[in-house]
C-alpha positions as CSV (number, residue, x, y, z in Angstrom):
1,M,48.2,10.1,64.5
2,E,45.6,10.0,62.4
3,K,46.4,10.2,58.5
4,R,44.5,12.5,56.7
5,P,43.2,11.3,53.3
6,H,45.3,12.4,50.4
7,F,43.8,13.6,47.8
8,V,45.9,13.5,43.8
9,R,44.7,16.0,41.0
10,R,44.7,14.5,38.1
11,E,44.6,16.6,35.0
12,F,43.4,15.1,31.8
13,P,44.9,16.0,28.4
14,P,43.2,18.5,26.5
15,R,43.2,16.4,23.3
16,E,41.0,13.3,25.6
17,V,38.7,16.2,26.9
18,S,38.0,17.4,23.2
19,S,37.6,13.5,21.8
20,V,35.3,12.7,24.3
21,S,33.3,16.2,23.3
22,L,33.2,15.4,19.7
23,A,32.2,12.4,20.3
24,L,29.3,13.3,22.2
25,L,28.3,16.1,20.3
26,L,28.2,13.9,16.9
27,A,26.5,11.3,19.1
28,A,24.0,13.6,19.7
29,V,23.5,14.6,16.5
30,L,23.4,11.1,14.9
31,L,20.3,10.8,17.0
32,L,18.7,14.2,16.4
33,N,18.8,12.9,12.7
34,A,17.4,9.5,13.5
35,I,14.4,11.3,15.2
36,L,14.0,13.4,12.2
37,Y,14.3,10.9,9.8
38,L,11.7,8.7,11.5
39,Y,9.2,11.6,11.7
40,L,9.5,12.7,8.7
41,N,9.3,8.7,7.4
42,E,5.7,8.1,9.6
43,F,4.9,11.6,7.7
44,Y,5.5,10.1,4.4
45,T,3.8,6.7,4.9
46,S,0.8,8.1,5.6
47,S,0.9,8.0,10.0
48,G,-2.0,8.2,12.2
49,H,-5.5,7.3,11.2
50,A,-6.4,10.3,8.9
51,E,-7.1,9.2,5.5
52,T,-7.7,12.3,3.9
53,D,-5.2,14.0,1.6
54,P,-4.8,17.9,1.7
55,S,-4.6,17.6,-1.9
56,L,-8.0,16.3,-2.7
57,C,-11.2,18.2,-3.2
58,P,-14.8,17.9,-2.1
59,F,-16.6,15.0,-2.8
60,G,-17.4,15.9,-6.6
61,Y,-14.3,17.5,-7.6
62,F,-10.9,16.6,-8.4
63,R,-7.3,18.8,-8.9
64,L,-4.9,17.9,-11.5
65,G,-1.4,18.7,-11.7
66,A,0.2,22.3,-10.7
67,V,-4.1,23.5,-11.2
68,K,-5.0,25.0,-7.7
69,N,-8.9,25.3,-8.2
70,C,-10.8,21.9,-8.4
71,S,-13.1,21.4,-10.9
72,P,-16.4,19.3,-11.1
73,W,-16.2,15.7,-12.0
74,L,-16.4,15.6,-15.8
75,S,-19.7,14.7,-17.1
76,C,-20.8,12.5,-20.2
77,E,-20.3,15.7,-22.5
78,A,-17.4,17.0,-21.1
79,I,-15.6,13.6,-21.9
80,N,-17.4,13.3,-25.4
81,R,-16.0,16.9,-26.2
82,E,-13.1,17.5,-24.2
83,V,-11.1,13.8,-24.0
84,R,-8.8,12.2,-26.6
85,K,-7.8,8.6,-26.8
86,L,-3.9,8.4,-27.5
87,K,-3.6,4.5,-27.7
88,C,-4.9,1.3,-25.7
89,V,-2.7,0.5,-22.7
90,G,-4.5,-2.5,-21.5
91,E,-7.2,-4.8,-21.4
92,G,-9.2,-7.2,-19.0
93,A,-12.3,-9.4,-18.4
94,V,-14.3,-6.0,-17.7
95,K,-12.6,-2.8,-19.3
96,K,-10.6,-1.6,-21.9
97,V,-7.8,1.0,-20.5
98,F,-6.8,4.3,-22.6
99,L,-4.2,6.3,-22.6
100,S,-6.0,9.8,-23.2
101,E,-5.5,13.4,-23.2
102,W,-7.7,16.0,-22.0
103,K,-6.3,20.1,-21.3
104,E,-3.1,19.1,-22.3
105,N,-2.8,16.4,-19.6
106,K,-2.6,12.9,-19.5
107,V,-5.4,10.7,-18.3
108,V,-6.9,7.5,-18.3
109,L,-10.0,6.4,-20.1
110,S,-11.8,2.9,-18.8
111,Q,-14.4,1.6,-21.0
112,L,-16.5,-1.7,-20.8
113,T,-16.0,-4.2,-23.2
114,N,-18.1,-6.8,-22.2
115,S,-22.1,-6.1,-21.7
116,E,-22.4,-9.2,-19.6
117,L,-20.3,-7.4,-16.5
118,K,-21.7,-4.0,-16.8
119,E,-22.8,-4.9,-12.7
120,D,-19.1,-5.0,-12.3
121,F,-18.2,-2.2,-13.8
122,L,-20.8,0.0,-12.0
123,H,-19.9,-1.5,-9.0
124,G,-16.5,-0.3,-9.0
125,L,-17.4,2.8,-10.4
126,K,-19.7,3.5,-7.2
127,M,-16.9,2.6,-4.9
128,L,-14.3,4.6,-7.0
129,K,-16.6,7.8,-5.9
130,A,-17.6,6.6,-2.7
131,L,-13.5,5.6,-1.6
132,Q,-11.8,9.1,-2.6
133,S,-8.8,9.3,-0.7
134,K,-5.3,9.2,-0.3
135,H,-4.9,5.3,-1.2
136,V,-7.6,5.6,-4.4
137,V,-6.6,6.7,-7.7
138,R,-8.2,10.0,-8.4
139,L,-11.4,10.1,-10.2
140,L,-12.0,12.7,-13.2
141,G,-15.0,11.9,-14.5
142,Y,-17.8,9.0,-15.7
143,C,-20.2,8.5,-17.9
144,E,-22.6,6.1,-16.6
145,Q,-24.5,5.7,-19.9
146,Q,-21.8,4.9,-21.6
147,F,-19.7,2.8,-19.2
148,T,-17.1,5.1,-18.9
149,I,-15.2,6.4,-16.4
150,L,-12.0,8.7,-15.9
151,T,-9.5,8.9,-14.0
152,E,-5.5,10.5,-13.3
153,Y,-2.9,9.0,-15.4
154,H,0.5,7.5,-13.0
155,P,3.1,6.8,-16.2
156,L,5.0,4.2,-13.5
157,G,1.8,2.1,-14.2
158,S,0.7,-1.0,-12.1
159,L,3.0,-2.6,-9.4
160,R,3.8,-5.6,-11.2
161,G,6.5,-3.3,-13.0
162,L,7.8,-2.3,-9.4
163,N,11.4,-4.2,-10.4
164,E,12.1,-3.2,-13.7
165,T,11.2,0.2,-12.5
166,L,13.8,0.1,-9.5
167,H,16.5,-1.4,-11.9
168,I,16.3,2.5,-14.3
169,P,19.3,3.9,-13.5
170,K,16.9,7.3,-12.6
171,Y,15.0,5.3,-9.7
172,K,18.3,3.1,-8.7
173,G,18.7,4.9,-5.5
174,M,14.9,3.7,-4.6
175,N,16.0,0.6,-4.7
176,T,16.8,-0.2,-0.4
177,W,15.1,-2.4,2.1
178,H,14.3,0.4,3.4
179,R,12.3,2.6,0.3
180,R,10.7,-1.6,-0.1
181,L,9.1,-1.9,3.2
182,M,7.7,1.6,3.2
183,L,5.8,0.6,-0.2
184,A,4.8,-2.6,1.8
185,M,3.4,-0.5,4.4
186,D,1.6,1.8,1.5
187,Y,-0.1,-1.5,0.6
188,V,-1.1,-2.8,4.3
189,S,-2.6,1.1,4.6
190,V,-5.0,0.6,1.8
191,I,-6.1,-3.1,3.0
192,R,-6.4,-0.9,6.4
193,Y,-8.3,1.2,4.6
194,L,-10.4,-0.9,2.8
195,H,-11.2,-2.8,6.1
196,S,-12.4,0.1,7.8
197,S,-13.9,1.9,4.9
198,P,-16.7,4.7,5.0
199,L,-18.6,1.6,3.3
200,G,-17.8,-0.5,6.3
201,T,-15.9,-4.0,5.8
202,L,-14.3,-4.3,2.1
203,V,-12.6,-7.5,1.0
204,M,-10.3,-7.2,-1.9
205,C,-11.5,-10.1,-4.2
206,D,-9.2,-9.6,-7.3
207,S,-6.4,-11.2,-5.2
208,N,-6.5,-14.9,-6.6
209,D,-2.7,-14.8,-6.7
210,L,0.4,-12.6,-6.8
211,D,0.7,-11.3,-10.2
212,K,-3.5,-10.1,-10.1
213,V,-2.8,-8.5,-6.9
214,L,-0.3,-6.5,-8.3
215,S,-2.1,-5.5,-11.3
216,Q,-4.9,-3.8,-8.7
217,Y,-2.5,-1.2,-8.1
218,L,-0.7,1.7,-9.3
219,L,3.2,2.9,-8.2
220,T,3.0,7.3,-8.3
221,S,5.6,9.1,-9.6
222,D,6.7,9.6,-5.4
223,F,6.6,6.3,-4.9
224,H,3.5,5.9,-3.2
225,I,0.7,3.3,-3.9
226,L,-3.0,3.8,-4.8
227,V,-5.7,1.1,-5.4
228,N,-6.7,1.6,-9.2
229,D,-9.2,-1.3,-9.7
230,L,-12.4,-1.6,-7.5
231,D,-14.7,-3.8,-9.2
232,A,-14.8,-6.7,-6.8
233,L,-14.7,-5.3,-3.4
234,P,-17.8,-7.1,-1.6
235,L,-19.0,-5.5,1.6
236,V,-18.9,-7.9,4.9
237,N,-21.7,-7.1,7.7
238,R,-20.9,-9.5,10.6
239,S,-23.8,-7.7,12.6
240,A,-26.2,-9.0,9.7
241,G,-24.4,-12.3,9.5
242,R,-23.4,-11.1,6.0
243,L,-20.0,-12.8,5.1
244,V,-18.6,-12.9,1.1
245,K,-17.4,-15.5,-1.5
246,C,-15.1,-14.4,-4.3
247,G,-16.8,-15.1,-7.4
248,H,-18.0,-18.5,-8.0
249,R,-15.5,-20.8,-9.3
250,E,-12.8,-22.8,-7.2
251,L,-10.3,-21.3,-5.9
252,R,-6.8,-23.5,-5.6
253,G,-3.4,-22.9,-4.6
254,E,-1.5,-21.4,-1.6
255,F,-1.8,-18.1,-2.0
256,V,-5.4,-18.0,-1.1
257,A,-6.6,-18.3,2.3
258,P,-7.2,-22.0,3.5
259,E,-11.3,-20.9,4.1
260,Q,-10.8,-19.8,0.3
261,R,-10.5,-23.1,-1.1
262,W,-13.1,-26.4,-1.6
263,P,-13.3,-27.7,1.8
264,Y,-15.1,-31.2,0.7
265,G,-12.0,-32.8,-0.6
266,E,-11.2,-33.6,-4.1
267,E,-14.2,-36.6,-4.2
268,M,-17.1,-34.6,-4.5
269,P,-17.1,-31.5,-6.7
270,F,-17.3,-28.3,-6.3
271,E,-20.1,-26.4,-6.1
272,D,-20.7,-22.6,-5.0
273,D,-24.0,-23.5,-3.0
274,L,-21.7,-25.3,-1.1
275,M,-19.3,-23.0,-0.7
276,P,-19.0,-21.4,2.7
277,P,-18.3,-18.1,2.6
278,Y,-15.5,-15.6,4.6
279,D,-14.7,-12.5,5.8
280,E,-12.0,-9.8,5.0
281,K,-9.2,-12.0,6.9
282,T,-8.9,-13.7,3.6
283,D,-6.8,-10.0,2.7
284,I,-4.4,-10.6,6.1
285,W,-2.9,-14.4,4.8
286,K,-1.8,-12.5,1.5
287,I,0.4,-9.8,3.0
288,P,2.8,-11.6,3.8
289,D,3.5,-12.7,0.2
290,V,3.3,-9.4,-1.1
291,S,5.5,-7.7,1.5
292,N,7.6,-10.7,0.1
293,F,7.8,-9.3,-3.0
294,F,8.2,-5.6,-2.5
295,L,11.4,-6.9,-0.2
296,G,12.9,-8.1,-2.9
297,H,16.3,-9.2,-2.7
298,V,17.8,-6.0,-1.9
299,E,21.1,-5.5,0.7
300,G,19.2,-5.5,4.3
301,S,16.0,-7.4,3.2
302,D,16.9,-10.2,4.9
303,I,16.9,-8.8,7.6
304,V,13.8,-6.7,7.5
305,R,12.0,-10.0,6.8
306,L,13.6,-11.9,10.0
307,H,12.5,-8.9,12.1
308,L,8.6,-9.6,10.4
309,F,8.5,-13.2,10.8
310,D,6.2,-13.5,13.7
311,I,3.8,-10.6,12.6
312,H,3.8,-13.0,9.2
313,A,3.2,-16.0,10.6
314,A,0.1,-14.6,12.3
315,C,-1.1,-13.7,9.0
316,K,-0.4,-17.3,8.0
317,R,-2.8,-19.2,10.9
318,K,-5.1,-21.0,9.4
319,D,-8.0,-20.1,11.7
320,P,-8.6,-16.4,10.7
321,A,-10.0,-15.2,14.1
322,E,-6.7,-15.8,15.0
323,R,-4.9,-13.3,12.4
324,P,-4.2,-10.2,13.1
325,S,-5.9,-7.0,12.1
326,A,-4.6,-4.9,9.1
327,Q,-3.8,-2.0,11.6
328,E,-1.7,-4.7,14.1
329,V,0.1,-5.6,10.9
330,L,0.9,-2.2,10.1
331,D,2.1,-0.9,13.4
332,T,4.3,-4.2,13.6
333,Y,5.6,-3.1,10.0
334,R,5.9,0.9,11.4
335,K,7.9,-0.6,14.6
336,V,9.8,-2.7,12.8
337,L,11.0,0.6,10.3
338,T,12.0,2.3,13.2
339,L,14.5,0.0,15.0
340,L,15.8,-0.8,11.8
341,I,16.8,2.7,11.4
342,R,17.9,3.0,14.9
343,E,20.0,0.1,14.5
344,A,21.4,1.4,11.6
345,A,22.5,4.3,13.2
346,M,24.1,3.3,16.1
347,P,27.5,2.0,14.5
348,G,28.3,5.3,13.3
349,T,27.9,6.4,16.6
350,R,30.1,3.8,18.5
351,E,32.8,4.1,15.8
352,M,33.1,7.8,16.5
353,L,33.3,7.3,20.0
């Protein structure tokens, strides 16, 4: 006689069903939070290819503070009449910088100090006017006759003071691997913008050591990076066979790219005319060193370095043609940020399950 299969009905305790449902619900919430977090951070860190800032005004105009309307760049007459110097806050080879005031707003007034470098000063002004974007400090006015430039003031100053800023109680919450990686992404975004600017491929030449690089950028109050000094920004034009040289002196040290160093050995004295020119890939060589500074030594920063090892090794290839583009570096940074946020969310999910 054929036996019929015997089915046993098994009832799960209500408590177990409730636990599984709760875990699944919590996992879904975590996943949703992670997706939202990623979306917001992609927006925050200059996602996509749009280089314009919705807060920017049309060419020749600016908006400052809470003012809604755009004002035309201040002329010589307006600067002389309306801008009041408060104190000198810095001086370089080309210009002296003054914290100033315009209509109850703090602003920065830069003035040429060495007449022999007026061409550098005017080149910086030309670049500042042409490159106004979310990556570049905001121009408020200028006076070519008096070699004066007026720009927006950022109280946190240059990136040289980043670590000190992050130890101020108000900003200690920003001192995380995540925020530091976002700053590195901002920096690479600036390099990418310069390499694909409206003027063509520009090379950041004021970058012979880490301290010099950091001095060229400002940290905004909402922890973004702006390039501030554009005096040394030559143009690469491959189709015309035009490459660049960063200055007329010999460059030394591991920070500068190999192609920027004198290639003929110690026995042959340096001659500028014999020094071969190079392209924008010198900026790529320096990215790992600058990013290493940004990442610092906070919890999780070594994990970030591990994930960036391959792309940074590619940046350090001796042959410039084999190095990645700034866009490729930025894409990798974004992927690493996405991966690490996902990994950070997973342990909590597993514990709840």
